[in-house]
C-alpha positions as a Markdown table, in Angstrom:
| # | Residue | x | y | z |
|---|---|---|---|---|
| 1 | Met | 79.4 | 71.2 | 83.4 |
| 2 | Asn | 83.0 | 70.9 | 83.1 |
| 3 | Lys | 85.2 | 68.0 | 83.0 |
| 4 | Leu | 87.0 | 66.9 | 86.1 |
| 5 | Thr | 90.6 | 68.0 | 86.8 |
| 6 | Glu | 93.2 | 67.0 | 89.1 |
| 7 | Lys | 95.9 | 69.3 | 89.4 |
| 8 | Ser | 95.4 | 72.6 | 91.1 |
| 9 | Leu | 97.5 | 75.9 | 91.2 |
| 10 | Ala | 96.0 | 76.3 | 94.6 |
| 11 | Gln | 96.7 | 74.5 | 98.0 |
| 12 | Glu | 93.8 | 73.1 | 99.8 |
| 13 | Gln | 94.0 | 74.8 | 102.9 |
| 14 | Cys | 92.0 | 76.9 | 105.5 |
| 15 | Pro | 93.4 | 79.7 | 107.6 |
| 16 | Glu | 93.9 | 78.9 | 111.2 |
| 17 | Glu | 91.6 | 80.4 | 113.7 |
| 18 | Asp | 94.1 | 83.0 | 115.1 |
| 19 | Val | 95.5 | 84.1 | 111.6 |
| 20 | Leu | 94.1 | 87.4 | 110.3 |
| 21 | Ile | 93.9 | 87.3 | 106.5 |
| 22 | Asn | 93.8 | 90.4 | 104.3 |
| 23 | Ser | 93.5 | 89.3 | 100.8 |
| 24 | Phe | 90.6 | 86.9 | 99.9 |
| 25 | Thr | 87.3 | 86.6 | 98.4 |
| 26 | Glu | 84.5 | 84.3 | 99.0 |
| 27 | Val | 82.7 | 82.1 | 96.0 |
| 28 | Ile | 79.2 | 80.9 | 96.1 |
| 29 | Val | 78.4 | 78.1 | 93.9 |
| 30 | Cys | 74.7 | 77.1 | 93.5 |
| 31 | Glu | 74.2 | 74.2 | 91.3 |
| 32 | Glu | 71.7 | 71.6 | 90.2 |
| 33 | Leu | 73.2 | 68.4 | 89.5 |
| 34 | Glu | 71.6 | 65.4 | 87.8 |
| 35 | Ile | 72.8 | 61.9 | 88.2 |
| 36 | Pro | 73.6 | 60.4 | 84.4 |
| 37 | Pro | 71.3 | 58.1 | 82.6 |
| 38 | Gln | 73.8 | 55.3 | 82.6 |
| 39 | Lys | 73.7 | 55.3 | 86.4 |
| 40 | Pro | 70.9 | 54.0 | 88.7 |
| 41 | Pro | 68.6 | 56.7 | 90.4 |
| 42 | Lys | 69.4 | 57.2 | 94.0 |
| 43 | Glu | 67.6 | 56.6 | 97.3 |
| 44 | His | 69.9 | 58.2 | 99.8 |
| 45 | Ile | 73.0 | 60.2 | 99.6 |
| 46 | Ala | 75.5 | 58.4 | 101.8 |
| 47 | Asp | 78.6 | 60.7 | 101.5 |
| 48 | Thr | 79.9 | 63.8 | 99.6 |
| 49 | Ser | 83.2 | 65.3 | 98.9 |
| 50 | Val | 84.3 | 68.6 | 97.4 |
| 51 | Thr | 87.7 | 69.4 | 96.0 |
| 52 | Pro | 88.6 | 73.0 | 94.7 |
| 53 | Ile | 90.8 | 72.9 | 91.7 |
| 54 | Val | 92.4 | 76.2 | 90.6 |
| 55 | Asp | 93.7 | 75.8 | 87.0 |
| 56 | Asp | 94.2 | 79.6 | 85.9 |
| 57 | Ile | 95.6 | 82.8 | 88.0 |
| 58 | Glu | 95.8 | 86.2 | 86.5 |
| 59 | Val | 97.2 | 89.3 | 88.0 |
| 60 | Ile | 95.3 | 92.2 | 86.5 |
| 61 | Glu | 96.2 | 95.7 | 86.7 |
| 62 | Val | 93.4 | 98.3 | 87.7 |
| 63 | Asp | 94.0 | 102.1 | 86.9 |
| 64 | Leu | 91.4 | 104.2 | 88.7 |
| 65 | Gly | 93.1 | 107.4 | 87.9 |
| 66 | Asp | 94.3 | 108.2 | 91.7 |
| 67 | Gln | 97.8 | 107.0 | 91.5 |
| 68 | Glu | 100.7 | 106.9 | 89.6 |
| 69 | Glu | 100.9 | 103.3 | 89.2 |
| 70 | Pro | 98.0 | 101.0 | 88.7 |
| 71 | Arg | 96.7 | 98.9 | 91.6 |
| 72 | Lys | 96.3 | 94.9 | 91.0 |
| 73 | Lys | 94.0 | 92.2 | 91.9 |
| 74 | Val | 94.0 | 88.4 | 91.4 |
| 75 | Val | 91.6 | 86.4 | 89.3 |
| 76 | Ala | 91.4 | 82.7 | 90.2 |
| 77 | Ser | 89.3 | 80.2 | 88.0 |
| 78 | Gly | 88.9 | 76.6 | 88.3 |
| 79 | Asn | 86.4 | 73.8 | 88.9 |
| 80 | Leu | 85.0 | 72.2 | 92.0 |
| 81 | Asn | 85.4 | 68.4 | 91.9 |
| 82 | Ile | 82.2 | 67.1 | 93.5 |
| 83 | Gly | 81.7 | 63.4 | 94.3 |
| 84 | Ile | 78.4 | 62.0 | 95.6 |
| 85 | Glu | 78.1 | 58.5 | 97.0 |
| 86 | Tyr | 74.6 | 57.2 | 97.3 |
| 87 | Ser | 72.6 | 54.1 | 97.7 |
| 88 | Ala | 70.7 | 53.0 | 94.5 |
| 89 | Leu | 67.0 | 52.9 | 94.3 |
| 90 | Glu | 67.1 | 49.3 | 93.5 |
| 91 | Asp | 66.4 | 46.1 | 95.4 |
| 92 | Glu | 69.9 | 45.4 | 96.4 |
| 93 | Gln | 70.5 | 49.2 | 97.1 |
| 94 | Gln | 74.1 | 48.9 | 95.8 |
| 95 | Ile | 76.4 | 51.9 | 96.5 |
| 96 | His | 77.4 | 54.0 | 93.5 |
| 97 | Phe | 79.3 | 57.1 | 92.8 |
| 98 | Ala | 78.6 | 60.3 | 90.7 |
| 99 | His | 81.4 | 62.9 | 89.7 |
| 100 | Phe | 80.8 | 66.3 | 88.8 |
| 101 | Gly | 82.9 | 69.3 | 87.7 |
| 102 | Val | 81.3 | 72.8 | 88.5 |
| 103 | Pro | 83.2 | 75.9 | 87.4 |
| 104 | Phe | 84.1 | 78.7 | 89.6 |
| 105 | Gln | 85.9 | 82.1 | 89.6 |
| 106 | Gly | 86.8 | 84.6 | 92.1 |
| 107 | Ile | 88.5 | 88.1 | 92.3 |
| 108 | Ile | 90.9 | 88.5 | 95.3 |
| 109 | Gly | 91.5 | 91.9 | 96.6 |
| 110 | Leu | 92.5 | 93.8 | 100.0 |
| 111 | Arg | 90.4 | 93.9 | 102.9 |
| 112 | Pro | 89.2 | 95.9 | 104.4 |
| 113 | Cys | 88.4 | 98.2 | 101.5 |
| 114 | Ile | 89.4 | 101.8 | 102.4 |
| 115 | Ser | 87.7 | 104.0 | 99.8 |
| 116 | Asp | 88.2 | 107.5 | 101.6 |
| 117 | Pro | 91.7 | 108.9 | 100.2 |
| 118 | Gln | 91.9 | 110.9 | 103.5 |
| 119 | Val | 92.3 | 107.9 | 105.7 |
| 120 | Asp | 95.6 | 106.2 | 106.3 |
| 121 | Gly | 95.8 | 102.8 | 104.3 |
| 122 | Phe | 93.6 | 104.0 | 101.3 |
| 123 | Asn | 93.4 | 101.1 | 99.0 |
| 124 | Arg | 90.1 | 100.9 | 97.2 |
| 125 | Gly | 90.0 | 97.3 | 98.0 |
| 126 | Leu | 92.9 | 96.6 | 95.7 |
| 127 | Leu | 96.5 | 95.2 | 96.0 |
| 128 | Pro | 99.5 | 97.6 | 96.0 |
| 129 | Ala | 101.2 | 98.3 | 92.5 |
| 130 | Cys | 104.2 | 96.5 | 94.0 |
| 131 | Phe | 102.4 | 93.1 | 94.6 |
| 132 | Asp | 104.1 | 90.2 | 93.4 |
| 133 | Leu | 102.2 | 86.8 | 93.2 |
| 134 | Asp | 105.5 | 85.1 | 93.7 |
| 135 | Asp | 105.3 | 86.2 | 97.3 |
| 136 | Phe | 102.2 | 84.5 | 98.0 |
| 137 | Asn | 100.7 | 80.9 | 98.1 |
| 138 | Leu | 97.1 | 80.8 | 96.8 |
| 139 | Asn | 94.9 | 78.7 | 99.1 |
| 140 | Ala | 91.4 | 77.3 | 98.8 |
| 141 | Cys | 89.2 | 76.4 | 101.5 |
| 142 | Val | 85.6 | 74.7 | 101.5 |
| 143 | Glu | 84.0 | 76.7 | 104.2 |
| 144 | His | 80.4 | 75.2 | 103.7 |
| 145 | Lys | 78.6 | 72.6 | 101.6 |
| 146 | Gln | 75.0 | 71.6 | 101.5 |
| 147 | Phe | 73.5 | 68.8 | 99.3 |
| 148 | His | 69.6 | 68.7 | 98.9 |
| 149 | Gln | 67.7 | 65.9 | 97.4 |
| 150 | Ile | 65.2 | 67.0 | 94.7 |
| 151 | Thr | 64.2 | 64.2 | 93.1 |
| 152 | Glu | 65.8 | 60.6 | 92.6 |
| 153 | Arg | 68.1 | 62.0 | 90.0 |
| 154 | Lys | 68.5 | 65.8 | 90.9 |
| 155 | Ile | 70.6 | 67.3 | 93.6 |
| 156 | Lys | 71.1 | 70.8 | 94.6 |
| 157 | Val | 74.5 | 71.9 | 96.0 |
| 158 | Val | 75.2 | 75.0 | 97.8 |
| 159 | Ile | 79.0 | 75.5 | 98.3 |
| 160 | Val | 81.1 | 78.3 | 99.7 |
| 161 | Val | 84.9 | 78.4 | 98.8 |
| 162 | Leu | 87.3 | 80.7 | 100.3 |
| 163 | Leu | 90.0 | 81.8 | 98.1 |
| 164 | Trp | 92.8 | 83.5 | 100.0 |
| 165 | Leu | 96.5 | 84.7 | 99.8 |
| 166 | Glu | 99.2 | 83.4 | 102.3 |
| 167 | Pro | 102.7 | 85.2 | 102.4 |
| 168 | Lys | 105.4 | 82.8 | 101.5 |
| 169 | Phe | 107.9 | 85.0 | 103.6 |
| 170 | Glu | 108.6 | 84.5 | 107.4 |
| 171 | Leu | 110.4 | 86.3 | 110.2 |
| 172 | Asn | 112.7 | 84.0 | 112.1 |
| 173 | Phe | 114.6 | 84.9 | 115.3 |
| 174 | Thr | 118.4 | 84.5 | 115.0 |
| 175 | Gln | 119.4 | 85.9 | 118.3 |
| 176 | Pro | 118.3 | 84.5 | 120.4 |
| 177 | Ala | 118.1 | 81.6 | 118.1 |
| 178 | Glu | 116.1 | 78.9 | 120.2 |
| 179 | Asp | 113.6 | 78.7 | 123.1 |
| 180 | Gly | 115.1 | 78.7 | 126.6 |
| 181 | Thr | 118.1 | 80.8 | 125.9 |
| 182 | Glu | 119.5 | 82.5 | 129.0 |
| 183 | Ile | 120.1 | 86.4 | 129.0 |
| 184 | Ser | 122.3 | 87.9 | 131.5 |
| 185 | Asn | 121.0 | 91.2 | 133.2 |
| 186 | Asp | 124.3 | 92.8 | 133.5 |
| 187 | Ala | 124.9 | 93.6 | 129.8 |
| 188 | Asp | 122.8 | 94.9 | 126.8 |
| 189 | Phe | 121.6 | 92.1 | 124.6 |
| 190 | Thr | 121.5 | 92.3 | 120.8 |
| 191 | Leu | 118.1 | 91.1 | 119.5 |
| 192 | Glu | 118.0 | 90.1 | 115.8 |
| 193 | Ala | 115.2 | 88.5 | 113.4 |
| 194 | Glu | 115.5 | 88.0 | 109.5 |
| 195 | Val | 113.0 | 87.5 | 106.7 |
| 196 | Val | 113.1 | 84.1 | 105.2 |
| 197 | Asp | 112.6 | 84.5 | 101.3 |
| 198 | Gly | 113.8 | 88.2 | 102.1 |
| 199 | Ile | 111.7 | 91.0 | 101.0 |
| 200 | Pro | 112.4 | 94.8 | 101.9 |
| 201 | Leu | 111.2 | 95.7 | 105.2 |
| 202 | Ser | 110.0 | 99.3 | 106.3 |
| 203 | Glu | 110.2 | 98.7 | 110.1 |
| 204 | Gly | 110.7 | 96.4 | 113.0 |
| 205 | Gln | 110.0 | 96.1 | 116.6 |
| 206 | Phe | 110.6 | 93.7 | 119.6 |
| 207 | Glu | 108.5 | 93.4 | 122.6 |
| 208 | Trp | 108.6 | 91.1 | 125.7 |
| 209 | Ala | 106.0 | 89.8 | 128.1 |
| 210 | Pro | 106.3 | 87.4 | 131.1 |
| 211 | Val | 105.5 | 83.9 | 130.3 |
| 212 | Thr | 102.7 | 84.1 | 133.3 |
| 213 | Asp | 101.1 | 87.0 | 131.7 |
| 214 | Pro | 101.6 | 87.1 | 127.8 |
| 215 | Asp | 99.2 | 89.8 | 127.4 |
| 216 | Asp | 101.4 | 92.2 | 129.6 |
| 217 | Thr | 103.7 | 93.4 | 126.6 |
| 218 | Thr | 106.4 | 96.0 | 126.9 |
| 219 | Thr | 108.3 | 97.4 | 123.8 |
| 220 | Ile | 112.0 | 96.8 | 123.9 |
| 221 | Cys | 113.1 | 98.7 | 121.1 |
| 222 | Thr | 112.6 | 99.4 | 117.3 |
| 223 | Asp | 114.4 | 99.2 | 113.9 |
| 224 | Ala | 113.3 | 102.0 | 111.5 |
| 225 | Asp | 115.7 | 101.1 | 108.7 |
| 226 | Pro | 115.8 | 97.3 | 108.4 |
| 227 | Asp | 117.6 | 95.6 | 105.5 |
| 228 | Gly | 115.8 | 92.3 | 105.5 |
| 229 | Thr | 117.2 | 91.6 | 109.2 |
| 230 | Ile | 115.8 | 93.6 | 112.1 |
| 231 | Ser | 118.0 | 94.3 | 115.0 |
| 232 | Cys | 118.2 | 96.5 | 118.0 |
| 233 | Asp | 119.7 | 96.3 | 121.5 |
| 234 | Trp | 117.8 | 95.4 | 124.7 |
| 235 | Leu | 119.6 | 97.9 | 127.3 |
| 236 | Val | 120.6 | 96.7 | 130.5 |
| 237 | Gly | 118.6 | 99.2 | 132.2 |
| 238 | Asp | 115.4 | 97.9 | 130.5 |
| 239 | Leu | 116.0 | 94.1 | 131.2 |
| 240 | Pro | 113.4 | 92.5 | 133.6 |
| 241 | Ala | 114.7 | 91.0 | 137.0 |
| 242 | Ala | 116.8 | 87.9 | 137.1 |
| 243 | Asp | 114.6 | 84.6 | 137.2 |
| 244 | Thr | 112.2 | 86.1 | 135.0 |
| 245 | Glu | 110.9 | 83.7 | 132.1 |
| 246 | Val | 110.0 | 86.0 | 129.1 |
| 247 | Ile | 108.3 | 85.8 | 125.7 |
| 248 | Ile | 110.1 | 87.9 | 123.1 |
| 249 | Thr | 108.1 | 88.7 | 120.1 |
| 250 | Ala | 109.6 | 90.4 | 116.7 |
| 251 | Thr | 107.2 | 92.1 | 114.3 |
| 252 | Ala | 108.3 | 93.5 | 110.9 |
| 253 | Ile | 106.3 | 95.4 | 108.3 |
| 254 | Pro | 107.2 | 94.5 | 104.6 |
| 255 | Glu | 107.9 | 97.7 | 102.5 |
| 256 | Cys | 105.2 | 96.8 | 99.8 |
| 257 | Tyr | 102.7 | 95.1 | 102.0 |
| 258 | Ser | 102.1 | 98.0 | 104.8 |
| 259 | Tyr | 99.1 | 96.2 | 105.8 |
| 260 | Leu | 100.8 | 93.0 | 106.8 |
| 261 | Glu | 102.8 | 92.2 | 110.2 |
| 262 | Ile | 104.8 | 89.2 | 110.2 |
| 263 | Gln | 106.0 | 87.8 | 113.6 |
| 264 | Asp | 108.1 | 85.3 | 115.2 |
| 265 | Thr | 108.3 | 84.6 | 119.2 |
| 266 | Val | 110.9 | 83.0 | 121.3 |
| 267 | Thr | 111.2 | 82.3 | 125.2 |
| 268 | Ala | 114.3 | 83.2 | 127.3 |
| 269 | Thr | 115.1 | 83.3 | 130.8 |
| 270 | Ile | 116.7 | 86.3 | 132.4 |
| 271 | Val | 119.6 | 85.3 | 134.7 |
| 272 | Ala | 121.9 | 87.2 | 137.2 |
| 273 | Ala | 125.4 | 87.9 | 136.3 |
| 274 | Pro | 127.9 | 85.2 | 137.5 |
């Protein structure tokens, strides 16, 4: 059993329901804990807490002999700080606390694993050679926890922790720069979006959809040679009719991380020329 630690190199955060994560691993911790002898035995567990603390992160190169440059994986190690609040097996049934530190370690790669070199996106489940940890936040999420009373002093815990990498870079619209912008339907309109904490991009694209039917998307234009900013013209002949409220979506593909799509959306109203 490890000592409790407080500072973590990972943020305690779970992915949002509609966010697709590509780089992650799940760690299962199954451990039998024992209330120390200096504390009274328990009758019932009243409450529990689990805090994942990552205290070491390593990026390891993996050379499988099938590429000029080794691919990479991330090894994250740390402790689960586990707290158990329980009523003591005493006449007064006072509430007591027991704290434990349980070590864990996980290897983060790329999902899905594509092992066939003839298939587009072939990766062997590893991160690309150009991967840079500074481009990502490491997050830890307690997905599941169970506490089973075995005896008055022994408790079995089963905990599932998700370790995942979240890109730091974001795509933000600069034209139109805010929701509700009016776009005249009598002239071409230049669309622009830029990467915050810029990284090289391989391509970009803009789409639009009516606010009333956001799934009915239409490609506006593409930028095949971006420089950290994607831009192209929404031609006057392709603009929707006047008085149409639209959602415009910008999508960019990072040059190194071709498996990622970064997006931003903005709303606008198409108006007739004055």
